[in-house]
C-alpha positions, -999 to +999 in steps of 0.1 A: +028+025+095+004+055+091+017+093+082+009+104+115+032+078+131+062+089+108+058+123+111+061+117+151+093+095+145+103+127+122+098+151+145+121+131+173+150+124+151+144+161+149+144+174+180+175+146+194+195+157+166+192+196+181+197+184+215+227+166+202+244+195+184+234+219+213+248+197+243+279+182+227+284+213+200+266+248+202+274+255+239+314+253+231+308+271+196+290+297+216+313+302+241+344+304+219+323+329+194+310+351+227+347+352+241+354+387+248+388+396+243+393+434+265+375+412+293+395+382+292+429+387+283+461+398+305+481+426+282+520+433+294+528+451+268+548+425+246+527+395+257+496+388+258+477+358+276+448+348+263+421+328+284+400+323+250+381+287+255+391+263+218+371+254+195+353+225+196+371+204+175+375+175+194+366+141+184+333+138+204+320+172+197+327+169+165+312+135+163+286+138+184+284+171+181+277+176+143+277+141+124+254+116+147+227+146+144+230+151+106+227+114+102+195+110+121+176+143+111+185+129+079+174+094+087+142+107+105+133+130+066+139+091+052+113+079+073+086+110+071+089+110+037+088+071+032+052+069+021+053+100-006+035+097-038+052+106-065+036+122-091+052+129-130+061+109-160+083+084-147+112+088-171+094+085-201 
């Protein structure tokens, strides 16, 4: 495999990782982080009822939104750097 093919695979892996992160974790985390307490809370003085969305900590969000994208990006990086020439004394 030549360098152009390796860079293409590396780029595709990064794009897939970004798409997975955005769809499975990023959107839910953004909704959670930008929630407006003044608009989305019913306050009766003693009791407050909040409609804050839950933080994306379910298995699907964490696995497909964090762990798999990191693994895919790392694999793409390894493939992209696979043929790099090493310089140095080699431990001598």
